[in-house]
N, CA and C atoms as an extended XYZ file, in Angstrom:
336
Properties=species:S:1:pos:R:3:atomname:S:1:resname:S:1:resid:I:1 pbc="F F F"
N        15.205        5.871        7.626 N   MET     1
C        15.837        7.126        7.335 CA  MET     1
C        16.987        7.320        8.323 C   MET     1
N        18.119        7.727        7.796 N   LYS     2
C        19.244        8.033        8.665 CA  LYS     2
C        19.020        9.408        9.279 C   LYS     2
N        19.322        9.509       10.571 N   CYS     3
C        19.162       10.787       11.244 CA  CYS     3
C        20.227       10.929       12.336 C   CYS     3
N        20.454       12.161       12.748 N   ILE     4
C        21.368       12.483       13.840 CA  ILE     4
C        20.518       12.744       15.080 C   ILE     4
N        20.869       12.095       16.183 N   LEU     5
C        20.134       12.287       17.425 CA  LEU     5
C        20.631       13.553       18.128 C   LEU     5
N        19.706       14.454       18.417 N   ASN     6
C        20.044       15.674       19.154 CA  ASN     6
C        19.792       15.484       20.645 C   ASN     6
N        18.754       14.755       20.991 N   LYS     7
C        18.405       14.453       22.392 CA  LYS     7
C        17.762       13.085       22.432 C   LYS     7
N        17.965       12.354       23.535 N   VAL     8
C        17.327       11.052       23.741 CA  VAL     8
C        16.794       11.037       25.176 C   VAL     8
N        15.508       10.741       25.319 N   TYR     9
C        14.867       10.642       26.626 CA  TYR     9
C        14.236        9.258       26.744 C   TYR     9
N        14.507        8.577       27.838 N   ILE    10
C        13.920        7.251       28.068 CA  ILE    10
C        13.196        7.306       29.411 C   ILE    10
N        11.889        7.043       29.362 N   ASN    11
C        11.067        7.139       30.582 CA  ASN    11
C        10.211        5.897       30.763 C   ASN    11
N        10.149        5.416       32.001 N   ASP    12
C         9.197        4.356       32.330 CA  ASP    12
C         8.252        4.821       33.430 C   ASP    12
N         8.319        6.131       33.750 N   THR    13
C         7.398        6.721       34.725 CA  THR    13
C         6.829        8.011       34.146 C   THR    13
N         5.661        8.407       34.654 N   ASN    14
C         5.059        9.663       34.201 CA  ASN    14
C         5.622       10.824       35.028 C   ASN    14
N         5.108       12.030       34.789 N   LYS    15
C         5.644       13.215       35.480 CA  LYS    15
C         5.412       13.164       36.988 C   LYS    15
N         4.461       12.339       37.443 N   ASP    16
C         4.197       12.189       38.868 CA  ASP    16
C         5.003       11.058       39.495 C   ASP    16
N         5.856       10.409       38.694 N   GLY    17
C         6.684        9.322       39.206 CA  GLY    17
C         6.003        7.962       39.207 C   GLY    17
N         4.791        7.886       38.643 N   GLN    18
C         4.064        6.624       38.577 CA  GLN    18
C         4.507        5.835       37.345 C   GLN    18
N         4.579        4.500       37.442 N   PRO    19
C         4.977        3.703       36.279 CA  PRO    19
C         4.018        3.912       35.108 C   PRO    19
N         4.583        3.982       33.895 N   LEU    20
C         3.749        4.058       32.692 CA  LEU    20
C         3.107        2.691       32.479 C   LEU    20
N         1.796        2.679       32.256 N   THR    21
C         1.093        1.428       31.988 CA  THR    21
C         0.104        1.647       30.851 C   THR    21
N        -0.127        0.574       30.072 N   ASN    22
C        -1.097        0.654       28.979 CA  ASN    22
C        -2.501        0.400       29.523 C   ASN    22
N        -3.484        0.316       28.632 N   LYS    23
C        -4.878        0.134       29.052 CA  LYS    23
C        -5.103       -1.166       29.807 C   LYS    23
N        -4.228       -2.155       29.563 N   LYS    24
C        -4.338       -3.445       30.252 CA  LYS    24
C        -3.582       -3.456       31.578 C   LYS    24
N        -2.965       -2.322       31.916 N   GLY    25
C        -2.204       -2.231       33.155 CA  GLY    25
C        -0.785       -2.768       33.049 C   GLY    25
N        -0.340       -3.057       31.827 N   GLU    26
C         1.009       -3.594       31.621 CA  GLU    26
C         2.018       -2.451       31.515 C   GLU    26
N         3.176       -2.603       32.143 N   PRO    27
C         4.174       -1.521       32.100 CA  PRO    27
C         4.810       -1.387       30.722 C   PRO    27
N         5.220       -0.185       30.401 N   TYR    28
C         5.947        0.058       29.157 CA  TYR    28
C         6.945        1.188       29.366 C   TYR    28
N         7.822        1.331       28.407 N   THR    29
C         8.821        2.401       28.411 CA  THR    29
C         8.615        3.239       27.158 C   THR    29
N         8.803        4.528       27.307 N   MET    30
C         8.664        5.441       26.188 CA  MET    30
C        10.035        6.038       25.881 C   MET    30
N        10.434        5.935       24.617 N   VAL    31
C        11.687        6.547       24.166 CA  VAL    31
C        11.309        7.729       23.288 C   VAL    31
N        11.768        8.910       23.661 N   ASN    32
C        11.507       10.124       22.894 CA  ASN    32
C        12.835       10.661       22.391 C   ASN    32
N        12.824       11.119       21.148 N   ILE    33
C        14.042       11.676       20.569 CA  ILE    33
C        13.760       13.014       19.912 C   ILE    33
N        14.802       13.816       19.824 N   GLU    34
C        14.837       14.982       18.955 CA  GLU    34
C        15.912       14.652       17.944 C   GLU    34
N        15.631       14.872       16.667 N   TYR    35
C        16.543       14.427       15.617 CA  TYR    35
C        16.640       15.441       14.482 C   TYR    35
N        17.684       15.265       13.671 N   THR    36
C        17.869       16.035       12.450 CA  THR    36
C        18.177       15.062       11.334 C   THR    36
N        17.492       15.243       10.212 N   SER    37
C        17.756       14.450        9.019 CA  SER    37
C        17.784       15.409        7.844 C   SER    37
N        18.972       15.680        7.337 N   GLY    38
C        19.096       16.683        6.285 CA  GLY    38
C        18.695       18.032        6.837 C   GLY    38
N        17.687       18.647        6.234 N   THR    39
C        17.210       19.952        6.708 CA  THR    39
C        16.015       19.822        7.641 C   THR    39
N        15.589       18.579        7.915 N   ILE    40
C        14.421       18.343        8.760 CA  ILE    40
C        14.858       18.139       10.207 C   ILE    40
N        14.224       18.863       11.113 N   THR    41
C        14.433       18.668       12.543 CA  THR    41
C        13.079       18.320       13.138 C   THR    41
N        13.050       17.315       14.012 N   GLY    42
C        11.770       16.920       14.569 CA  GLY    42
C        11.892       16.187       15.881 C   GLY    42
N        10.737       15.786       16.378 N   LYS    43
C        10.625       15.005       17.604 CA  LYS    43
C         9.806       13.771       17.284 C   LYS    43
N        10.129       12.653       17.926 N   ALA    44
C         9.389       11.420       17.689 CA  ALA    44
C         9.436       10.555       18.941 C   ALA    44
N         8.494        9.607       19.022 N   SER    45
C         8.381        8.731       20.185 CA  SER    45
C         8.304        7.279       19.755 C   SER    45
N         8.786        6.395       20.642 N   MET    46
C         8.685        4.956       20.410 CA  MET    46
C         8.150        4.303       21.675 C   MET    46
N         7.048        3.568       21.533 N   TYR    47
C         6.440        2.807       22.620 CA  TYR    47
C         7.140        1.461       22.693 C   TYR    47
N         7.646        1.102       23.862 N   CYS    48
C         8.349       -0.173       24.035 CA  CYS    48
C         7.660       -0.957       25.143 C   CYS    48
N         6.875       -1.939       24.750 N   GLY    49
C         6.183       -2.758       25.726 CA  GLY    49
C         6.398       -4.231       25.457 C   GLY    49
N         6.221       -5.047       26.460 N   GLY    50
C         6.347       -6.490       26.298 CA  GLY    50
C         7.787       -6.929       26.101 C   GLY    50
N         7.952       -8.212       25.823 N   LYS    51
C         9.302       -8.765       25.718 CA  LYS    51
C        10.062       -8.248       24.499 C   LYS    51
N         9.350       -7.904       23.410 N   PHE    52
C        10.039       -7.419       22.222 CA  PHE    52
C        10.512       -5.986       22.395 C   PHE    52
N         9.801       -5.200       23.184 N   GLY    53
C        10.189       -3.815       23.420 CA  GLY    53
C        11.463       -3.686       24.230 C   GLY    53
N        11.779       -4.696       25.024 N   ALA    54
C        12.977       -4.643       25.858 CA  ALA    54
C        14.236       -4.508       25.011 C   ALA    54
N        14.282       -5.184       23.859 N   LYS    55
C        15.440       -5.077       22.957 CA  LYS    55
C        15.621       -3.646       22.475 C   LYS    55
N        14.512       -3.009       22.113 N   ASP    56
C        14.583       -1.640       21.613 CA  ASP    56
C        15.031       -0.675       22.707 C   ASP    56
N        14.578       -0.900       23.943 N   VAL    57
C        15.008       -0.056       25.060 CA  VAL    57
C        16.505       -0.226       25.293 C   VAL    57
N        16.980       -1.478       25.270 N   GLU    58
C        18.414       -1.724       25.447 CA  GLU    58
C        19.225       -1.000       24.382 C   GLU    58
N        18.756       -1.036       23.141 N   LEU    59
C        19.454       -0.341       22.063 CA  LEU    59
C        19.425        1.167       22.299 C   LEU    59
N        18.255        1.704       22.628 N   ALA    60
C        18.114        3.149       22.845 CA  ALA    60
C        18.992        3.630       23.997 C   ALA    60
N        19.212        2.790       24.981 N   GLU    61
C        20.063        3.175       26.113 CA  GLU    61
C        21.517        3.375       25.701 C   GLU    61
N        21.905        2.838       24.534 N   THR    62
C        23.276        3.021       24.049 CA  THR    62
C        23.417        4.294       23.215 C   THR    62
N        22.283        4.894       22.815 N   TRP    63
C        22.326        6.091       21.986 CA  TRP    63
C        22.766        7.301       22.791 C   TRP    63
N        23.487        8.193       22.116 N   LYS    64
C        23.855        9.456       22.744 CA  LYS    64
C        23.737       10.578       21.715 C   LYS    64
N        23.742       11.788       22.195 N   GLU    65
C        23.632       12.944       21.304 CA  GLU    65
C        24.739       12.887       20.261 C   GLU    65
N        24.363       13.149       19.008 N   GLY    66
C        25.326       13.154       17.921 CA  GLY    66
C        25.426       11.836       17.175 C   GLY    66
N        24.837       10.762       17.728 N   ASP    67
C        24.863        9.467       17.043 CA  ASP    67
C        24.034        9.524       15.770 C   ASP    67
N        24.513        8.841       14.723 N   GLU    68
C        23.718        8.676       13.503 CA  GLU    68
C        23.074        7.300       13.564 C   GLU    68
N        21.752        7.266       13.454 N   VAL    69
C        21.015        6.010       13.532 CA  VAL    69
C        20.049        5.909       12.360 C   VAL    69
N        19.662        4.689       12.038 N   ASN    70
C        18.692        4.435       10.979 CA  ASN    70
C        17.371        4.069       11.654 C   ASN    70
N        16.322        4.855       11.423 N   LEU    71
C        15.021        4.644       12.050 CA  LEU    71
C        13.918        4.735       11.004 C   LEU    71
N        12.770        4.165       11.342 N   VAL    72
C        11.587        4.247       10.486 CA  VAL    72
C        10.590        5.168       11.190 C   VAL    72
N        10.164        6.229       10.492 N   PHE    73
C         9.238        7.207       11.066 CA  PHE    73
C         7.851        7.033       10.467 C   PHE    73
N         6.831        7.234       11.311 N   GLU    74
C         5.432        7.137       10.876 CA  GLU    74
C         4.649        8.263       11.521 C   GLU    74
N         3.857        8.961       10.718 N   GLN    75
C         3.005       10.017       11.245 CA  GLN    75
C         1.721        9.396       11.780 C   GLN    75
N         1.346        9.756       12.997 N   ASN    76
C         0.131        9.256       13.622 CA  ASN    76
C        -0.635       10.459       14.158 C   ASN    76
N        -1.442       11.069       13.292 N   GLY    77
C        -2.144       12.288       13.691 CA  GLY    77
C        -1.143       13.404       13.922 C   GLY    77
N        -1.200       14.002       15.105 N   ALA    78
C        -0.295       15.100       15.439 CA  ALA    78
C         1.068       14.600       15.913 C   ALA    78
N         1.206       13.290       16.103 N   TYR    79
C         2.434       12.723       16.653 CA  TYR    79
C         3.253       12.008       15.588 C   TYR    79
N         4.557       12.013       15.797 N   THR    80
C         5.449       11.229       14.949 CA  THR    80
C         6.009       10.101       15.791 C   THR    80
N         5.814        8.888       15.340 N   ASN    81
C         6.343        7.716       16.016 CA  ASN    81
C         7.514        7.172       15.219 C   ASN    81
N         8.358        6.400       15.874 N   PHE    82
C         9.458        5.771       15.162 CA  PHE    82
C         9.672        4.371       15.714 C   PHE    82
N        10.366        3.557       14.939 N   HIS    83
C        10.809        2.261       15.436 CA  HIS    83
C        12.133        1.907       14.781 C   HIS    83
N        12.816        0.996       15.414 N   VAL    84
C        14.075        0.499       14.873 CA  VAL    84
C        13.714       -0.395       13.688 C   VAL    84
N        14.395       -0.231       12.569 N   PRO    85
C        14.046       -1.029       11.388 CA  PRO    85
C        14.179       -2.534       11.643 C   PRO    85
N        13.177       -3.285       11.203 N   ASN    86
C        13.261       -4.742       11.289 CA  ASN    86
C        13.699       -5.268        9.922 C   ASN    86
N        13.793       -6.577        9.784 N   LYS    87
C        14.287       -7.158        8.528 CA  LYS    87
C        13.432       -6.755        7.339 C   LYS    87
N        12.120       -6.716        7.522 N   SER    88
C        11.267       -6.380        6.380 CA  SER    88
C        11.408       -4.903        6.002 C   SER    88
N        11.632       -4.015        6.980 N   ASP    89
C        11.878       -2.601        6.670 CA  ASP    89
C        13.151       -2.457        5.845 C   ASP    89
N        14.204       -3.173        6.262 N   LEU    90
C        15.479       -3.103        5.556 CA  LEU    90
C        15.355       -3.678        4.152 C   LEU    90
N        14.605       -4.768        4.016 N   LEU    91
C        14.396       -5.372        2.706 CA  LEU    91
C        13.623       -4.425        1.795 C   LEU    91
N        12.589       -3.790        2.324 N   GLU    92
C        11.796       -2.840        1.539 CA  GLU    92
C        12.676       -1.693        1.039 C   GLU    92
N        13.558       -1.215        1.894 N   GLU    93
C        14.465       -0.132        1.512 CA  GLU    93
C        15.379       -0.579        0.366 C   GLU    93
N        15.897       -1.788        0.454 N   ARG    94
C        16.778       -2.312       -0.594 CA  ARG    94
C        16.028       -2.503       -1.912 C   ARG    94
N        14.794       -3.000       -1.839 N   VAL    95
C        13.988       -3.194       -3.049 CA  VAL    95
C        13.705       -1.852       -3.713 C   VAL    95
N        13.414       -0.834       -2.932 N   THR    96
C        13.149        0.495       -3.476 CA  THR    96
C        14.365        1.020       -4.237 C   THR    96
N        15.551        0.829       -3.667 N   VAL    97
C        16.784        1.264       -4.336 CA  VAL    97
C        16.976        0.489       -5.635 C   VAL    97
N        16.745       -0.823       -5.594 N   LEU    98
C        16.893       -1.643       -6.797 CA  LEU    98
C        15.887       -1.251       -7.881 C   LEU    98
N        14.638       -0.996       -7.499 N   GLU    99
C        13.621       -0.592       -8.465 CA  GLU    99
C        14.025        0.701       -9.163 C   GLU    99
N        14.547        1.643       -8.399 N   LYS   100
C        14.976        2.919       -8.978 CA  LYS   100
C        16.114        2.683       -9.972 C   LYS   100
N        17.065        1.832       -9.610 N   ALA   101
C        18.192        1.535      -10.500 CA  ALA   101
C        17.721        0.858      -11.787 C   ALA   101
N        16.783       -0.066      -11.670 N   VAL   102
C        16.259       -0.762      -12.856 CA  VAL   102
C        15.547        0.233      -13.776 C   VAL   102
N        14.752        1.125      -13.212 N   LYS   103
C        14.049        2.132      -14.019 CA  LYS   103
C        15.045        3.019      -14.762 C   LYS   103
N        16.150        3.373      -14.084 N   GLN   104
C        17.167        4.214      -14.735 CA  GLN   104
C        17.830        3.444      -15.886 C   GLN   104
N        18.099        2.163      -15.669 N   LEU   105
C        18.707        1.346      -16.722 CA  LEU   105
C        17.774        1.206      -17.927 C   LEU   105
N        16.500        1.012      -17.664 N   ILE   106
C        15.518        0.891      -18.751 CA  ILE   106
C        15.438        2.203      -19.526 C   ILE   106
N        15.459        3.320      -18.809 N   ALA   107
C        15.399        4.630      -19.477 CA  ALA   107
C        16.644        4.843      -20.331 C   ALA   107
N        17.800        4.440      -19.842 N   LEU   108
C        19.043        4.565      -20.617 CA  LEU   108
C        18.996        3.699      -21.862 C   LEU   108
N        18.447        2.506      -21.718 N   GLN   109
C        18.353        1.568      -22.837 CA  GLN   109
C        17.443        2.132      -23.934 C   GLN   109
N        16.336        2.735      -23.532 N   LYS   110
C        15.394        3.309      -24.498 CA  LYS   110
C        16.014        4.497      -25.230 C   LYS   110
N        16.798        5.274      -24.517 N   ASN   111
C        17.398        6.475      -25.116 CA  ASN   111
C        18.682        6.148      -25.873 C   ASN   111
N        19.259        4.974      -25.629 N   GLY   112
C        20.550        4.651      -26.243 CA  GLY   112
C        20.409        3.851      -27.430 C   GLY   112
């Protein structure tokens, strides 16, 4: 989903200044955003751990207020999480658009 970033927070320490660590004691970084998408305004978080998370942190460090970005949002209980779209997310989005177009063409064919 495309959204406008209103705020971006990147933290690798907790409120006491201690490094964020997972249950295994491994460090991670948390990226929190406030965003607007159409009429929806919300907050979401992204957990960035391990070698793959470093890429996402580097990308998030380039974001600034007002940037339009494409993100994937997932509801997890009371929290909203997000991640940067990967190839399969982008492919799924394209297939969904194509399926909708095919259905419209079939409907036109039946009515025409």
